[in-house]
C-alpha beads as a LAMMPS data file, in Angstrom:
LAMMPS data file: protein, C-alpha beads

319 atoms
318 bonds

1 atom types
1 bond types

-500.0 500.0 xlo xhi
-500.0 500.0 ylo yhi
-500.0 500.0 zlo zhi

Masses

1 110.0

Atoms # bond

1 1 1 -0.051 -0.002 0.021
2 1 1 1.394 3.478 -0.935
3 1 1 1.665 6.450 1.296
4 1 1 -1.238 8.291 -0.267
5 1 1 -3.659 5.219 0.189
6 1 1 -2.506 4.889 3.943
7 1 1 -3.098 8.685 4.493
8 1 1 -6.622 8.489 3.092
9 1 1 -7.327 5.521 5.292
10 1 1 -6.311 7.369 8.268
11 1 1 -8.430 10.358 7.399
12 1 1 -11.467 8.282 6.698
13 1 1 -10.975 6.565 10.120
14 1 1 -10.783 9.849 11.954
15 1 1 -13.991 11.030 10.335
16 1 1 -15.764 8.007 11.296
17 1 1 -14.633 8.295 14.938
18 1 1 -15.657 11.990 14.975
19 1 1 -19.191 11.315 13.673
20 1 1 -19.638 8.421 15.991
21 1 1 -18.713 10.626 18.938
22 1 1 -20.986 13.404 17.886
23 1 1 -23.896 10.902 17.502
24 1 1 -23.269 9.574 20.989
25 1 1 -23.136 13.031 22.497
26 1 1 -26.536 14.048 20.898
27 1 1 -27.953 10.701 22.187
28 1 1 -27.014 11.708 25.719
29 1 1 -28.440 15.111 25.555
30 1 1 -31.537 14.526 23.527
31 1 1 -34.844 14.320 25.699
32 1 1 -37.932 13.016 23.751
33 1 1 -41.027 15.219 24.143
34 1 1 -43.782 13.997 26.527
35 1 1 -46.377 11.575 24.955
36 1 1 -49.956 13.196 24.783
37 1 1 -52.635 10.653 24.786
38 1 1 -55.419 11.699 22.342
39 1 1 -57.895 9.608 24.520
40 1 1 -57.146 11.569 27.818
41 1 1 -59.923 14.010 28.814
42 1 1 -58.867 17.526 28.485
43 1 1 -59.139 19.518 31.694
44 1 1 -61.302 22.158 30.150
45 1 1 -63.965 19.594 29.272
46 1 1 -64.269 18.279 32.688
47 1 1 -66.292 20.998 33.641
48 1 1 -68.831 20.899 30.689
49 1 1 -72.254 19.398 30.811
50 1 1 -75.350 19.787 28.605
51 1 1 -79.097 19.375 28.876
52 1 1 -81.808 19.697 26.246
53 1 1 -84.826 21.750 26.987
54 1 1 -88.166 22.111 25.228
55 1 1 -90.246 25.263 26.064
56 1 1 -92.186 26.153 23.001
57 1 1 -90.747 27.842 20.047
58 1 1 -86.967 27.683 20.218
59 1 1 -86.092 31.127 19.008
60 1 1 -86.472 33.156 22.168
61 1 1 -85.540 30.219 24.484
62 1 1 -82.177 29.958 22.609
63 1 1 -81.484 33.660 23.210
64 1 1 -82.402 33.425 26.907
65 1 1 -80.257 30.440 27.652
66 1 1 -77.269 31.945 25.785
67 1 1 -77.445 34.934 28.014
68 1 1 -76.867 32.964 31.231
69 1 1 -73.278 33.531 32.521
70 1 1 -71.472 30.189 32.189
71 1 1 -73.450 28.926 29.145
72 1 1 -70.975 28.164 26.395
73 1 1 -73.263 27.210 23.645
74 1 1 -77.089 27.068 23.105
75 1 1 -78.231 25.260 19.859
76 1 1 -81.678 25.066 18.466
77 1 1 -82.706 21.629 17.316
78 1 1 -85.208 18.735 17.428
79 1 1 -85.602 15.854 19.722
80 1 1 -87.866 13.115 21.295
81 1 1 -89.652 12.148 17.915
82 1 1 -90.170 8.725 16.433
83 1 1 -90.708 8.160 12.713
84 1 1 -90.858 11.773 11.780
85 1 1 -87.869 13.271 9.960
86 1 1 -86.140 15.838 12.183
87 1 1 -86.511 18.829 9.857
88 1 1 -88.788 21.785 10.213
89 1 1 -90.905 21.140 7.046
90 1 1 -91.981 17.801 8.506
91 1 1 -92.484 18.600 12.152
92 1 1 -94.792 21.546 11.254
93 1 1 -97.164 19.594 8.937
94 1 1 -100.715 19.582 9.818
95 1 1 -100.723 15.860 10.152
96 1 1 -98.033 16.019 12.825
97 1 1 -99.558 18.752 14.843
98 1 1 -101.087 16.524 17.296
99 1 1 -98.790 13.626 16.964
100 1 1 -97.448 12.271 19.936
101 1 1 -94.348 10.951 18.152
102 1 1 -93.630 14.314 16.629
103 1 1 -90.272 15.913 17.465
104 1 1 -90.296 18.813 20.052
105 1 1 -88.559 22.101 19.282
106 1 1 -85.798 22.119 21.862
107 1 1 -82.523 23.914 22.712
108 1 1 -79.253 21.975 23.715
109 1 1 -77.605 24.084 26.461
110 1 1 -73.930 23.414 27.049
111 1 1 -72.672 24.961 30.240
112 1 1 -69.591 25.228 32.410
113 1 1 -70.693 23.765 35.836
114 1 1 -68.030 25.893 37.778
115 1 1 -69.906 29.098 36.663
116 1 1 -73.641 28.003 35.908
117 1 1 -75.206 25.227 37.843
118 1 1 -77.986 22.837 36.450
119 1 1 -80.323 24.369 39.173
120 1 1 -79.871 27.836 37.941
121 1 1 -80.626 26.719 34.315
122 1 1 -83.676 24.709 35.216
123 1 1 -85.221 27.440 37.400
124 1 1 -84.791 29.919 34.392
125 1 1 -86.290 27.412 32.203
126 1 1 -89.452 26.932 34.186
127 1 1 -89.682 30.741 34.801
128 1 1 -89.534 31.653 31.175
129 1 1 -92.532 29.598 29.900
130 1 1 -95.800 28.215 31.113
131 1 1 -95.206 24.634 31.955
132 1 1 -98.851 24.084 32.566
133 1 1 -99.909 24.474 29.036
134 1 1 -100.092 21.035 27.462
135 1 1 -98.678 20.814 23.659
136 1 1 -98.672 24.570 23.307
137 1 1 -97.270 27.851 24.403
138 1 1 -99.853 30.792 23.674
139 1 1 -100.857 30.683 20.108
140 1 1 -98.139 28.122 19.247
141 1 1 -100.261 24.954 19.403
142 1 1 -98.954 21.376 18.633
143 1 1 -96.952 18.517 20.045
144 1 1 -93.785 20.268 18.682
145 1 1 -94.218 22.932 21.330
146 1 1 -94.597 20.636 24.307
147 1 1 -92.671 21.319 27.519
148 1 1 -89.951 18.847 28.097
149 1 1 -86.630 18.095 29.807
150 1 1 -84.276 15.702 28.088
151 1 1 -81.508 14.488 30.342
152 1 1 -78.157 12.857 29.965
153 1 1 -77.783 11.101 33.428
154 1 1 -79.785 9.995 36.546
155 1 1 -78.357 12.960 38.469
156 1 1 -80.014 15.361 35.992
157 1 1 -83.334 13.365 36.264
158 1 1 -83.249 13.759 40.044
159 1 1 -82.357 17.558 39.749
160 1 1 -85.147 18.202 37.100
161 1 1 -87.870 16.542 39.096
162 1 1 -86.729 18.467 42.307
163 1 1 -87.080 21.739 40.556
164 1 1 -90.184 20.892 39.011
165 1 1 -91.763 20.132 42.415
166 1 1 -90.645 23.480 43.828
167 1 1 -92.044 25.316 40.825
168 1 1 -95.394 23.389 41.202
169 1 1 -95.759 24.691 44.702
170 1 1 -95.204 28.175 43.686
171 1 1 -97.674 27.850 40.760
172 1 1 -100.177 26.212 42.821
173 1 1 -100.189 29.017 45.318
174 1 1 -100.678 31.452 42.566
175 1 1 -103.662 29.656 41.008
176 1 1 -101.953 27.730 38.180
177 1 1 -102.805 24.392 37.323
178 1 1 -100.567 21.185 37.080
179 1 1 -97.172 21.253 35.311
180 1 1 -97.277 19.049 32.187
181 1 1 -93.442 19.085 31.644
182 1 1 -92.056 15.736 30.742
183 1 1 -88.810 14.692 32.177
184 1 1 -86.947 11.856 30.391
185 1 1 -83.631 10.773 29.033
186 1 1 -82.349 11.978 25.632
187 1 1 -82.107 9.576 22.964
188 1 1 -80.844 11.847 20.185
189 1 1 -80.530 15.528 19.373
190 1 1 -80.747 16.977 15.810
191 1 1 -79.445 20.667 15.355
192 1 1 -82.009 22.698 13.431
193 1 1 -81.499 24.374 10.143
194 1 1 -78.856 27.081 10.009
195 1 1 -81.581 29.736 9.568
196 1 1 -83.106 28.828 12.970
197 1 1 -79.699 29.391 14.772
198 1 1 -79.399 32.876 16.517
199 1 1 -82.768 33.679 14.708
200 1 1 -83.675 36.806 16.721
201 1 1 -80.134 38.037 15.876
202 1 1 -80.747 37.557 12.107
203 1 1 -84.141 39.052 12.226
204 1 1 -83.598 42.385 14.039
205 1 1 -87.230 43.732 13.368
206 1 1 -89.121 40.950 14.883
207 1 1 -90.454 40.033 18.321
208 1 1 -89.485 38.048 21.445
209 1 1 -91.973 35.474 22.368
210 1 1 -92.912 35.713 25.988
211 1 1 -95.224 33.028 27.560
212 1 1 -93.898 33.244 31.144
213 1 1 -96.312 33.149 34.018
214 1 1 -94.422 35.861 36.007
215 1 1 -93.960 33.383 38.913
216 1 1 -90.296 33.290 40.125
217 1 1 -88.428 30.976 42.507
218 1 1 -87.371 34.277 44.252
219 1 1 -90.726 35.781 45.407
220 1 1 -89.148 39.370 45.383
221 1 1 -88.722 38.939 41.705
222 1 1 -92.264 37.753 40.770
223 1 1 -94.249 40.098 38.708
224 1 1 -96.349 42.474 40.814
225 1 1 -99.801 43.383 40.091
226 1 1 -100.036 47.027 39.100
227 1 1 -102.585 49.789 39.327
228 1 1 -103.963 50.462 35.779
229 1 1 -106.377 53.144 36.597
230 1 1 -104.423 55.804 34.781
231 1 1 -104.487 53.674 31.586
232 1 1 -108.286 53.634 31.681
233 1 1 -108.575 57.456 31.258
234 1 1 -108.377 58.962 27.832
235 1 1 -106.027 58.089 25.102
236 1 1 -102.999 56.074 26.039
237 1 1 -100.114 54.094 24.383
238 1 1 -99.140 50.954 26.208
239 1 1 -96.029 49.058 25.193
240 1 1 -95.861 45.266 26.406
241 1 1 -92.346 44.443 26.909
242 1 1 -90.166 41.638 28.591
243 1 1 -86.849 41.143 30.020
244 1 1 -83.687 40.964 27.757
245 1 1 -85.895 41.808 24.634
246 1 1 -83.615 43.392 22.023
247 1 1 -86.685 44.445 19.861
248 1 1 -88.089 46.338 22.967
249 1 1 -84.945 48.224 23.360
250 1 1 -84.730 48.911 19.582
251 1 1 -88.325 50.295 19.684
252 1 1 -87.324 52.488 22.689
253 1 1 -84.198 53.793 20.879
254 1 1 -85.756 54.213 17.473
255 1 1 -89.172 55.690 18.463
256 1 1 -89.742 56.488 22.191
257 1 1 -86.318 58.265 22.763
258 1 1 -87.336 61.205 20.466
259 1 1 -91.106 61.091 20.964
260 1 1 -92.710 64.289 22.244
261 1 1 -96.241 63.608 21.418
262 1 1 -99.292 64.432 23.698
263 1 1 -100.462 60.857 24.061
264 1 1 -98.619 59.263 27.150
265 1 1 -96.584 56.131 26.538
266 1 1 -96.568 53.418 29.357
267 1 1 -94.889 50.054 29.752
268 1 1 -96.127 46.872 31.222
269 1 1 -95.424 43.156 31.241
270 1 1 -97.984 40.682 29.728
271 1 1 -98.959 39.696 33.213
272 1 1 -99.826 43.316 34.263
273 1 1 -102.738 44.019 31.985
274 1 1 -105.497 43.713 34.635
275 1 1 -108.552 45.989 34.229
276 1 1 -107.748 46.676 30.385
277 1 1 -109.880 45.462 27.554
278 1 1 -107.106 43.980 25.249
279 1 1 -107.776 42.077 21.940
280 1 1 -104.402 41.534 20.459
281 1 1 -102.471 38.420 21.713
282 1 1 -99.826 39.768 24.322
283 1 1 -97.223 36.924 23.982
284 1 1 -94.933 38.813 21.517
285 1 1 -92.800 41.796 22.822
286 1 1 -92.806 44.423 22.115
287 1 1 -96.576 44.688 21.439
288 1 1 -97.822 48.320 21.027
289 1 1 -101.309 49.044 22.142
290 1 1 -103.336 52.223 21.396
291 1 1 -106.037 52.557 24.229
292 1 1 -108.868 54.841 24.572
293 1 1 -110.365 54.807 28.166
294 1 1 -108.803 51.352 28.765
295 1 1 -110.120 49.741 25.664
296 1 1 -107.832 48.637 22.809
297 1 1 -108.442 50.651 19.456
298 1 1 -105.426 49.256 17.749
299 1 1 -102.546 46.897 18.355
300 1 1 -99.339 45.906 16.756
301 1 1 -97.451 42.808 17.544
302 1 1 -93.572 42.999 17.312
303 1 1 -91.118 45.835 16.342
304 1 1 -92.874 49.065 15.007
305 1 1 -90.642 51.354 12.806
306 1 1 -90.941 55.051 13.317
307 1 1 -92.919 55.217 10.020
308 1 1 -95.464 52.720 11.168
309 1 1 -95.665 54.179 14.723
310 1 1 -96.371 57.711 13.666
311 1 1 -98.829 56.630 10.872
312 1 1 -100.898 54.576 13.641
313 1 1 -100.490 57.614 16.011
314 1 1 -101.810 60.144 13.476
315 1 1 -105.017 57.887 12.973
316 1 1 -105.422 57.344 16.626
317 1 1 -105.372 61.075 17.347
318 1 1 -108.086 61.614 14.691
319 1 1 -110.435 59.019 16.202

Bonds

1 1 1 2
2 1 2 3
3 1 3 4
4 1 4 5
5 1 5 6
6 1 6 7
7 1 7 8
8 1 8 9
9 1 9 10
10 1 10 11
11 1 11 12
12 1 12 13
13 1 13 14
14 1 14 15
15 1 15 16
16 1 16 17
17 1 17 18
18 1 18 19
19 1 19 20
20 1 20 21
21 1 21 22
22 1 22 23
23 1 23 24
24 1 24 25
25 1 25 26
26 1 26 27
27 1 27 28
28 1 28 29
29 1 29 30
30 1 30 31
31 1 31 32
32 1 32 33
33 1 33 34
34 1 34 35
35 1 35 36
36 1 36 37
37 1 37 38
38 1 38 39
39 1 39 40
40 1 40 41
41 1 41 42
42 1 42 43
43 1 43 44
44 1 44 45
45 1 45 46
46 1 46 47
47 1 47 48
48 1 48 49
49 1 49 50
50 1 50 51
51 1 51 52
52 1 52 53
53 1 53 54
54 1 54 55
55 1 55 56
56 1 56 57
57 1 57 58
58 1 58 59
59 1 59 60
60 1 60 61
61 1 61 62
62 1 62 63
63 1 63 64
64 1 64 65
65 1 65 66
66 1 66 67
67 1 67 68
68 1 68 69
69 1 69 70
70 1 70 71
71 1 71 72
72 1 72 73
73 1 73 74
74 1 74 75
75 1 75 76
76 1 76 77
77 1 77 78
78 1 78 79
79 1 79 80
80 1 80 81
81 1 81 82
82 1 82 83
83 1 83 84
84 1 84 85
85 1 85 86
86 1 86 87
87 1 87 88
88 1 88 89
89 1 89 90
90 1 90 91
91 1 91 92
92 1 92 93
93 1 93 94
94 1 94 95
95 1 95 96
96 1 96 97
97 1 97 98
98 1 98 99
99 1 99 100
100 1 100 101
101 1 101 102
102 1 102 103
103 1 103 104
104 1 104 105
105 1 105 106
106 1 106 107
107 1 107 108
108 1 108 109
109 1 109 110
110 1 110 111
111 1 111 112
112 1 112 113
113 1 113 114
114 1 114 115
115 1 115 116
116 1 116 117
117 1 117 118
118 1 118 119
119 1 119 120
120 1 120 121
121 1 121 122
122 1 122 123
123 1 123 124
124 1 124 125
125 1 125 126
126 1 126 127
127 1 127 128
128 1 128 129
129 1 129 130
130 1 130 131
131 1 131 132
132 1 132 133
133 1 133 134
134 1 134 135
135 1 135 136
136 1 136 137
137 1 137 138
138 1 138 139
139 1 139 140
140 1 140 141
141 1 141 142
142 1 142 143
143 1 143 144
144 1 144 145
145 1 145 146
146 1 146 147
147 1 147 148
148 1 148 149
149 1 149 150
150 1 150 151
151 1 151 152
152 1 152 153
153 1 153 154
154 1 154 155
155 1 155 156
156 1 156 157
157 1 157 158
158 1 158 159
159 1 159 160
160 1 160 161
161 1 161 162
162 1 162 163
163 1 163 164
164 1 164 165
165 1 165 166
166 1 166 167
167 1 167 168
168 1 168 169
169 1 169 170
170 1 170 171
171 1 171 172
172 1 172 173
173 1 173 174
174 1 174 175
175 1 175 176
176 1 176 177
177 1 177 178
178 1 178 179
179 1 179 180
180 1 180 181
181 1 181 182
182 1 182 183
183 1 183 184
184 1 184 185
185 1 185 186
186 1 186 187
187 1 187 188
188 1 188 189
189 1 189 190
190 1 190 191
191 1 191 192
192 1 192 193
193 1 193 194
194 1 194 195
195 1 195 196
196 1 196 197
197 1 197 198
198 1 198 199
199 1 199 200
200 1 200 201
201 1 201 202
202 1 202 203
203 1 203 204
204 1 204 205
205 1 205 206
206 1 206 207
207 1 207 208
208 1 208 209
209 1 209 210
210 1 210 211
211 1 211 212
212 1 212 213
213 1 213 214
214 1 214 215
215 1 215 216
216 1 216 217
217 1 217 218
218 1 218 219
219 1 219 220
220 1 220 221
221 1 221 222
222 1 222 223
223 1 223 224
224 1 224 225
225 1 225 226
226 1 226 227
227 1 227 228
228 1 228 229
229 1 229 230
230 1 230 231
231 1 231 232
232 1 232 233
233 1 233 234
234 1 234 235
235 1 235 236
236 1 236 237
237 1 237 238
238 1 238 239
239 1 239 240
240 1 240 241
241 1 241 242
242 1 242 243
243 1 243 244
244 1 244 245
245 1 245 246
246 1 246 247
247 1 247 248
248 1 248 249
249 1 249 250
250 1 250 251
251 1 251 252
252 1 252 253
253 1 253 254
254 1 254 255
255 1 255 256
256 1 256 257
257 1 257 258
258 1 258 259
259 1 259 260
260 1 260 261
261 1 261 262
262 1 262 263
263 1 263 264
264 1 264 265
265 1 265 266
266 1 266 267
267 1 267 268
268 1 268 269
269 1 269 270
270 1 270 271
271 1 271 272
272 1 272 273
273 1 273 274
274 1 274 275
275 1 275 276
276 1 276 277
277 1 277 278
278 1 278 279
279 1 279 280
280 1 280 281
281 1 281 282
282 1 282 283
283 1 283 284
284 1 284 285
285 1 285 286
286 1 286 287
287 1 287 288
288 1 288 289
289 1 289 290
290 1 290 291
291 1 291 292
292 1 292 293
293 1 293 294
294 1 294 295
295 1 295 296
296 1 296 297
297 1 297 298
298 1 298 299
299 1 299 300
300 1 300 301
301 1 301 302
302 1 302 303
303 1 303 304
304 1 304 305
305 1 305 306
306 1 306 307
307 1 307 308
308 1 308 309
309 1 309 310
310 1 310 311
311 1 311 312
312 1 312 313
313 1 313 314
314 1 314 315
315 1 315 316
316 1 316 317
317 1 317 318
318 1 318 319
């Protein structure tokens, strides 16, 4: 072997030793990343729970549940039906109006249990509709509007029945009948069509349905009876409103804020219309009523634009 060949072999040997040593050094200092199990429950989800609630039309109910602190999602949908397609066109068919197997309009409420308790959600659920009405809420009639609580555990069944019994006691004292709300396990929830989700936000000139009894778990918050004597004298404008109604606020901002007419404007809840002769259904808020000596002359359900309001006012003042 000549000198050149020997020198090359030596150099190759040194290179191999150097690379081997470097590899060894990396092996000693390298620390593999921790293994994350995809099956492991994330800590954020440990505090999430959900319940499915039916209280008539899901538009207003969805908005009210979404406003509860701690609720992370409220989705309108259909549930508790058999042999009926869970789509709006089918559940509203005349043939399904009194079908006990029809789906109910419901809202799936997902909430953080460290912020919102199931007890809080269930109490608001009962307070915000009339659970004594069977297969209806006001003018909405049919099995799709039934009052129902669909649960995911024995614990939820127990809590729902407990809150139901508490509310029955309060309603009975106030002269209401038996609660018709069904409490049963959820089988399957079907989200409603996209146009039903956040419906009240997408339709800013509508109304908020309000079928509540006015009876609250906290007696101090129950709707008080008011003296309507002033509304039975002369011409009056009465606006029926409800809590957390964006259309009521919109009417106040668009119309009432700049109103300077001679006819007084007053506000009442639907449960505070004693001693007045009202013809227009009062379950939609706002509802604007034009009264003469306590008798309705004209009424408009839902949001009223300035143009509509002043046209009605002009005709009312000429009467």
